[in-house]
C-alpha positions as CSV (number, residue, x, y, z in Angstrom):
1,X,-6.0,2.3,38.8
2,X,-5.4,5.9,37.7
3,X,-1.6,5.4,37.8
4,X,-1.8,2.4,36.0
5,X,-3.7,4.2,33.2
6,X,-1.4,7.0,33.3
7,X,1.6,4.7,32.7
8,X,-0.2,3.2,29.7
9,X,-1.0,6.7,28.4
10,X,2.6,7.6,28.4
11,X,3.2,5.0,25.8
12,X,0.1,5.1,23.7
13,X,-0.2,8.9,22.6
14,X,2.3,8.5,19.8
15,X,0.7,5.5,18.5
16,X,-2.9,6.7,18.6
17,X,-2.2,10.6,17.9
18,X,-3.5,11.2,21.4
19,X,-2.2,13.3,24.3
20,X,-2.4,11.6,27.8
21,X,-2.7,13.4,31.1
22,X,-2.8,12.9,34.9
23,X,-4.6,15.1,37.4
24,X,-4.2,15.0,41.1
25,X,-6.4,17.2,43.5
26,X,-6.2,17.4,47.2
27,X,-8.0,19.7,49.8
28,X,-10.4,19.9,52.7
29,X,-14.1,19.1,52.6
30,X,-16.6,20.9,54.9
31,X,-20.0,19.7,55.6
32,X,-22.7,22.3,54.5
33,X,-25.6,19.9,55.5
34,X,-26.0,16.1,55.8
35,X,-29.5,15.0,56.7
36,X,-30.3,11.3,57.1
37,X,-33.4,9.2,57.8
38,X,-33.1,5.5,57.5
39,X,-35.7,4.0,56.9
40,X,-37.2,7.1,55.4
41,X,-40.8,6.4,56.8
42,X,-39.9,5.2,60.4
43,X,-36.5,6.4,61.2
44,X,-35.3,9.5,62.9
45,X,-34.3,12.5,60.8
46,X,-30.7,13.2,61.9
47,X,-28.2,15.8,60.9
48,X,-24.5,14.7,60.5
49,X,-23.6,18.3,61.0
50,X,-25.5,19.6,64.0
51,X,-26.9,16.5,65.8
52,X,-23.6,14.7,65.3
53,X,-20.9,17.4,64.4
54,X,-18.7,16.3,61.7
55,X,-15.0,17.3,61.3
56,X,-13.4,18.7,58.3
57,X,-12.3,15.8,55.9
58,X,-9.2,15.4,53.9
59,X,-10.2,14.7,50.2
60,X,-7.9,13.4,47.5
61,X,-8.9,12.8,43.8
62,X,-6.9,11.1,41.1
63,X,-7.8,11.5,37.3
64,X,-6.1,10.1,34.3
65,X,-7.1,10.2,30.5
66,X,-6.3,11.1,27.0
67,X,-7.4,13.5,24.4
68,X,-7.7,12.2,20.7
69,X,-7.8,14.5,17.9
70,X,-7.6,17.5,20.1
71,X,-11.3,17.4,20.7
72,X,-12.3,13.9,22.0
73,X,-11.2,13.4,25.7
74,X,-11.8,10.1,27.8
75,X,-11.1,10.2,31.5
76,X,-11.2,8.0,34.4
77,X,-11.7,9.5,38.0
78,X,-11.2,8.0,41.5
79,X,-12.7,10.2,44.2
80,X,-13.1,8.9,47.8
81,X,-14.6,10.7,50.7
82,X,-14.9,9.7,54.3
83,X,-16.3,12.2,56.9
84,X,-16.3,11.4,60.6
85,X,-18.2,13.0,63.4
86,X,-18.9,12.6,67.2
87,X,-21.4,14.2,69.6
88,X,-23.7,13.5,72.6
89,X,-27.2,13.0,71.6
90,X,-29.8,15.6,72.9
91,X,-32.6,13.2,72.0
92,X,-33.3,9.5,71.1
93,X,-32.5,8.3,67.6
94,X,-33.6,5.3,65.7
95,X,-31.5,4.6,62.8
96,X,-31.7,1.4,60.6
97,X,-33.8,-0.2,63.2
98,X,-31.3,0.4,66.0
99,X,-32.0,2.7,68.9
100,X,-29.5,5.2,70.3
101,X,-30.4,6.8,73.6
102,X,-30.6,10.4,74.6
103,X,-27.3,11.4,76.3
104,X,-25.2,8.6,74.6
105,X,-21.9,9.5,72.9
106,X,-22.4,8.7,69.3
107,X,-19.8,8.4,66.5
108,X,-20.6,8.7,62.9
109,X,-19.0,7.8,59.5
110,X,-20.4,9.0,56.2
111,X,-18.4,7.4,53.4
112,X,-19.1,8.4,49.8
113,X,-16.4,6.9,47.1
114,X,-17.0,7.4,43.4
115,X,-15.5,5.9,40.4
116,X,-16.3,7.7,37.0
117,X,-15.8,7.2,33.3
118,X,-16.3,10.3,31.3
119,X,-16.3,11.2,27.5
120,X,-16.5,14.9,26.4
121,X,-16.3,16.5,23.1
122,X,-14.7,20.1,22.7
123,X,-17.2,22.1,20.5
124,X,-15.0,25.2,20.8
125,X,-11.0,24.9,21.3
126,X,-8.9,27.8,20.7
127,X,-6.2,29.8,22.4
128,X,-8.6,31.8,24.5
129,X,-11.6,29.4,25.1
130,X,-12.4,25.8,25.5
131,X,-16.1,24.7,25.7
132,X,-16.8,21.0,26.0
133,X,-19.7,18.7,26.9
134,X,-20.2,15.0,27.4
135,X,-21.6,12.2,29.5
136,X,-20.3,10.5,32.7
137,X,-21.1,6.9,34.3
138,X,-20.4,7.1,37.9
139,X,-20.2,4.0,40.2
140,X,-20.9,5.0,43.9
141,X,-20.1,3.1,46.9
142,X,-21.7,4.7,49.9
143,X,-22.1,3.9,53.6
144,X,-23.4,5.7,56.6
145,X,-22.8,4.3,60.1
146,X,-23.7,5.3,63.7
147,X,-22.1,3.8,66.8
148,X,-21.9,4.1,70.4
149,X,-20.7,2.1,73.4
150,X,-23.5,-0.5,73.0
151,X,-24.9,-0.2,69.5
152,X,-23.7,-0.1,65.8
153,X,-25.8,0.4,62.7
154,X,-24.9,1.1,59.3
155,X,-26.6,1.3,55.7
156,X,-24.3,0.6,52.5
157,X,-25.3,1.2,48.9
158,X,-23.6,0.5,45.6
159,X,-25.0,1.9,42.4
160,X,-24.4,3.2,38.9
161,X,-25.5,6.8,38.1
162,X,-25.5,8.6,34.6
163,X,-24.5,12.1,34.6
164,X,-24.1,14.9,32.2
165,X,-20.6,16.6,31.9
166,X,-19.6,20.1,31.1
167,X,-16.4,22.1,30.9
168,X,-15.5,25.6,30.2
169,X,-11.8,27.1,30.3
170,X,-11.2,30.8,29.6
171,X,-7.7,31.9,29.2
172,X,-8.3,35.6,30.2
173,X,-4.6,36.6,30.8
174,X,-1.9,34.1,30.1
175,X,-0.4,32.1,31.9
176,X,-3.7,32.4,33.9
177,X,-7.1,30.8,33.2
178,X,-10.5,30.1,34.8
179,X,-12.0,26.7,34.8
180,X,-15.4,25.6,35.5
181,X,-16.2,22.0,35.3
182,X,-19.2,19.9,36.3
183,X,-20.8,16.5,36.6
184,X,-24.5,16.9,37.4
185,X,-28.0,15.4,36.8
186,X,-31.5,16.0,38.5
187,X,-34.2,13.4,38.4
188,X,-37.5,12.7,40.1
189,X,-35.6,10.0,42.3
190,X,-32.7,12.1,43.3
191,X,-29.9,14.5,42.2
192,X,-26.1,14.7,42.0
193,X,-24.0,17.8,41.4
194,X,-20.2,17.9,41.5
195,X,-19.0,21.5,40.3
196,X,-15.5,22.9,40.4
197,X,-14.6,26.6,39.9
198,X,-10.8,27.3,39.9
199,X,-8.1,29.6,38.9
200,X,-5.3,28.1,37.0
201,X,-1.7,28.9,36.4
202,X,0.2,27.4,33.3
203,X,4.0,27.6,34.0
204,X,4.5,25.5,30.7
205,X,2.6,23.9,28.0
206,X,2.8,20.4,29.9
207,X,1.7,21.6,33.4
208,X,-1.2,23.3,35.2
209,X,-1.6,24.4,38.9
210,X,-4.8,25.3,40.3
211,X,-6.6,26.5,43.3
212,X,-10.5,26.4,43.6
213,X,-13.7,25.7,45.2
214,X,-15.6,22.6,44.6
215,X,-19.3,21.8,45.6
216,X,-20.4,18.3,46.1
217,X,-24.3,17.8,46.5
218,X,-26.9,15.3,46.1
219,X,-29.0,12.4,47.5
220,X,-32.3,10.6,47.2
221,X,-35.5,9.8,48.9
222,X,-35.7,6.1,48.1
223,X,-39.4,5.5,48.4
224,X,-39.7,4.5,52.0
225,X,-36.2,3.0,52.4
226,X,-33.7,5.8,52.4
227,X,-33.7,9.6,52.7
228,X,-30.3,11.1,52.5
229,X,-29.2,14.5,51.1
230,X,-25.8,16.2,51.7
231,X,-23.8,19.2,50.7
232,X,-20.1,19.5,51.0
233,X,-17.7,22.4,50.3
234,X,-14.2,21.9,49.2
235,X,-11.2,24.2,49.2
236,X,-8.9,22.5,46.7
237,X,-5.5,22.5,45.0
238,X,-4.6,20.5,41.9
239,X,-2.0,19.7,39.5
240,X,-2.4,18.6,35.8
241,X,0.5,17.2,33.9
242,X,0.3,16.3,30.1
243,X,2.3,13.4,29.1
């Protein structure tokens, strides 16, 4: 979908007085913690880092959008994540009403895919500094599955989450700049944070390379139904091209 939008944006900018862009990012995600208990009142608390060791996961993101009048930016983001794990249980586990015996070889899948629409406004925009803020609507599709030779259980979830968006870009020594960007919100029902810190290199006015660190964290305690909180550390590389 991001590429379809990018193709449209290559035609629309001149008609709308807008500048389109595409942004691709890839990297590796490492599990900081990933604690799950489903149902939250009767299930076993299990770590998808220590109880079931999760491997580093390849991560890919695609974003496209346009900036209108130099200050109004509209973006669409597709950010899938699938993390796989495998271990021999050192204790019995009850997950989603299914029992997994001590000593059984269990595999896990933690999938957290998000689709986001963002609007942000640049309050400050000059050659040295860009400061912008806005809102993001996130559609998340999540699934946590456990399986062994005789049993399989999973819990899926689909929901919409509103987030606050912010961005700071400091051009401290052209052609280099520092970028900080985040979608985040904390409520009594849960929290979500997606934060990027990156060093950028601008070889031209139309393209930007970056290397950075991304933190993805959040979860919820769903009132007796679901308890899940996870943290992932990303090492990332990205390319943004203005159309």
